[in-house]
C-alpha positions in Angstrom: 62.0 -8.6 -51.6 58.4 -8.9 -51.0 55.9 -6.2 -52.0 52.6 -6.1 -50.1 49.8 -4.4 -51.9 47.3 -2.7 -49.4 44.1 -1.7 -51.1 41.2 0.2 -49.7 39.1 -3.0 -49.7 41.7 -4.8 -47.6 41.8 -2.0 -45.1 38.0 -2.0 -44.9 37.9 -5.8 -44.3 40.5 -5.4 -41.7 38.6 -2.7 -39.9 35.4 -4.6 -40.0 37.2 -7.7 -38.6 38.5 -5.7 -35.7 35.1 -4.1 -35.1 33.5 -7.5 -35.0 36.0 -8.8 -32.4 35.3 -5.7 -30.3 31.6 -6.1 -30.5 31.9 -9.8 -29.6 34.0 -8.9 -26.6 31.6 -6.3 -25.4 28.7 -8.8 -25.8 30.6 -11.4 -23.8 31.4 -8.9 -21.1 27.7 -7.7 -21.0 26.5 -11.3 -20.6 28.8 -11.7 -17.6 27.9 -8.5 -15.9 24.7 -6.7 -17.1 22.7 -9.9 -17.4 24.3 -11.7 -14.5 21.1 -11.3 -12.5 19.1 -13.6 -14.9 21.2 -16.6 -13.8 19.8 -16.5 -10.2 16.9 -18.8 -9.6 14.6 -17.7 -6.7 12.2 -20.0 -4.7 10.1 -17.7 -2.5 10.2 -14.4 -0.7 8.7 -12.6 2.2 8.1 -8.9 2.6 6.1 -6.4 4.6 5.4 -2.7 4.4 2.9 0.1 4.6 0.8 2.1 2.1 -0.7 5.5 2.1 -3.9 5.7 0.2 -6.5 8.3 -0.7 -8.5 7.8 2.5 -6.2 6.3 5.0 -3.3 3.9 5.4 -2.6 0.2 5.5 0.0 -2.3 6.8 0.7 -5.6 5.0 2.6 -8.8 5.1 3.2 -10.8 1.9 4.5 -14.3 1.1 5.3 -15.0 -2.5 6.1 -18.3 -4.3 8.0 -18.2 -7.6 6.3 -20.0 -10.5 9.1 -19.7 -13.1 11.6 -17.0 -13.5 9.2 -14.1 -14.0 5.9 -15.2 -12.3 4.9 -15.3 -8.7 1.8 -16.3 -6.7 1.5 -14.1 -3.6 -0.5 -14.5 -0.4 -1.1 -11.3 1.5 -2.8 -10.1 4.7 -3.4 -6.4 5.0 -4.9 -4.1 7.7 -6.3 -0.9 6.4 -8.2 2.2 7.7 -10.9 3.7 5.5 -12.2 7.2 6.1 -15.1 9.1 4.5 -13.7 11.7 2.0 -15.7 14.5 3.7 -14.1 14.0 7.2 -12.8 17.3 8.7 -11.0 17.2 12.0 -12.2 19.8 14.5 -10.4 21.1 17.7 -12.2 23.2 20.3 -10.8 26.8 20.2 -11.8 27.3 23.8 -9.9 24.4 25.3 -6.1 23.7 25.3 -5.7 20.1 26.3 -8.4 18.2 24.3 -8.3 15.7 21.5 -9.6 16.7 18.1 -12.7 15.0 16.7 -14.7 14.8 13.4 -18.1 16.3 13.8 -20.8 13.9 12.6 -18.5 10.9 12.6 -20.4 7.9 14.1 -17.9 5.1 13.5 -14.2 4.5 12.9 -13.9 2.0 10.1 -11.1 -0.4 9.3 -10.8 -3.7 7.4 -8.7 -6.8 7.1 -7.9 -8.1 3.6 -6.6 -11.6 3.1 -5.9 -12.0 -0.6 -4.1 -14.0 -3.2 -2.2 -12.2 -6.0 -0.6 -12.9 -9.3 2.7 -11.1 -10.1 4.4 -10.9 -13.4 7.9 -9.4 -13.8 7.7 -7.8 -17.3 10.8 -5.7 -17.0 13.5 -7.8 -15.3 16.4 -6.3 -13.5 19.4 -6.2 -15.8 22.0 -5.4 -13.2 22.3 -5.2 -9.4 22.1 -1.4 -9.9 18.9 -1.7 -12.0 15.2 -1.7 -11.4 12.7 -4.5 -12.1 9.1 -3.7 -12.8 6.3 -6.1 -11.9 2.6 -5.7 -12.5 0.3 -7.4 -10.0 -3.3 -7.9 -9.1 -4.9 -9.3 -5.9 -8.4 -10.4 -5.0 -9.9 -11.6 -1.7 -12.5 -10.8 1.0 -12.6 -7.5 2.8 -13.5 -8.0 6.5 -14.7 -4.6 7.7 -15.2 -3.6 11.3 -17.0 -0.4 12.4 -16.2 0.9 16.0 -18.6 3.4 17.5 -17.2 6.9 18.3 -17.2 8.0 21.9 -16.9 11.7 22.9 -16.5 13.7 26.0 -19.8 15.7 26.2 -20.6 18.8 28.2 -23.8 18.2 30.3 -25.5 20.5 32.7 -26.8 19.3 36.0 -30.6 19.2 36.3 -30.5 20.7 39.8 -28.0 23.4 38.9 -28.0 24.6 35.3 -24.9 26.7 35.9 -22.9 23.6 36.7 -21.4 21.7 33.7 -19.9 18.2 33.9 -17.9 16.4 31.3 -19.4 12.9 30.6 -18.3 10.1 28.4 -21.0 9.4 25.8 -21.4 7.3 22.6 -21.9 9.9 19.9 -25.6 10.3 18.9 -26.0 12.9 16.0 -29.7 13.4 17.0 -29.0 14.7 20.5 -25.3 15.9 20.5 -24.8 19.3 19.0 -21.4 20.6 18.1 -21.4 23.1 21.0 -21.9 20.1 23.4 -18.7 18.3 22.4 -15.7 18.8 24.6 -13.4 16.5 22.7 -12.7 13.0 21.5 -12.5 10.2 24.1 -10.1 7.3 24.1 -10.0 5.1 21.0 -10.6 1.9 23.1 -14.1 3.1 24.1 -16.5 1.1 22.0 -14.2 -1.8 21.0 -16.7 -4.3 22.4 -19.5 -2.8 20.3 -17.9 -3.2 16.9 -20.1 -4.4 14.0 -18.9 -6.7 11.2 -19.3 -5.6 7.5 -18.2 -8.3 5.0 -17.1 -7.4 1.5 -14.7 -8.1 -1.3 -11.4 -6.5 -2.2 -9.1 -6.2 -5.3 -6.1 -4.2 -6.3 -4.0 -3.6 -9.4 -0.5 -2.1 -9.1 3.0 -1.8 -10.3 6.0 -2.7 -8.2 9.4 -1.1 -8.7 12.2 -3.2 -7.0 15.5 -1.5 -6.7 17.6 -3.3 -4.1 21.4 -3.6 -4.8 21.5 -7.0 -3.2 20.1 -10.2 -4.8 18.4 -11.6 -1.8 17.1 -8.3 -0.3 13.9 -6.6 -1.3 13.5 -2.8 -1.4 10.5 -1.8 -3.5 8.0 0.9 -4.2 4.4 0.0 -5.2 1.7 2.2 -6.7 -1.8 1.3 -7.9 -5.5 1.3 -7.4 -7.5 -0.6 -4.8 -11.2 -1.2 -4.4 -13.3 -2.4 -1.4 -16.9 -3.3 -1.9 -19.1 -4.1 1.1 -22.5 -5.6 0.9 -24.2 -2.7 2.7 -23.4 1.0 3.2 -20.9 1.8 5.9 -22.3 4.3 8.4 -19.2 6.6 9.0 -20.7 10.1 8.8 -24.1 11.3 10.0 -24.5 14.3 7.7 -23.1 13.0 4.4 -23.9 10.3 1.9 -22.3 7.0 3.0 -21.1 4.4 0.6 -20.5 0.7 0.1 -17.7 1.1 -2.5 -14.3 2.6 -1.6 -11.9 3.3 -4.5 -8.4 4.5 -3.5 -5.1 5.3 -5.2 -2.2 4.1 -3.1 1.6 4.3 -2.9 3.6 2.1 -0.6 7.0 0.7 0.3 8.1 -2.9 0.8 11.0 -4.5 2.6 11.9 -8.1 2.7 14.0 -11.0 1.7 14.0 -13.7 -1.1 15.4 -17.2 -1.0 17.4 -18.8 -3.8 17.9 -22.4 -4.7 
């Protein structure tokens, strides 16, 4: 007959041994599931999207090359509109079928931004249902173009002051009063008269990538962008114009990445 003595110390050692095996099993399972994404090696990716910023919107295309598991070099081209913060759209209360205009606006301004960026993934995605966070900064030229505004203007005939014609005119704040303006003309008027304004561009942001597929990109990006031009941009006639544009932005990106 055998007598087995079970002490409290033996029970404690047994329980600790079982707990250790359970923890080891959970850790092994986690490495196979939660951290499965880390085993994937990416080569490059392409994405495109649009941003809404404080004074307009932008469209962009981005090609990124991986430089290690968590670093990328990105090449981007972006088209953006830049408005004056004091722009207020006006619509004639006396006419039904006319286009709204901004009184005092002399030019529509937009810019092209080719840039190079550096992206660092500082919170990697820990599962396909997770979110990775990347901080990024870009720098490059800002190639601005100002297109003159054309308006439909009420003009009285010299021979008959009671007769009013609607004439297409390039807006001149010195001679065109608000009561003379019938409405905005077609956007394409003035395209051949655009003036070039060179400058520099930079942006700093955070990208939140949340796709549930390894090779698909779905991301939201937020940050601050700055355009500095070498001279003031003449957008509004009756307000102080500027050469520096600072804007907060939020955007979405869609794309695809390539693996080895």
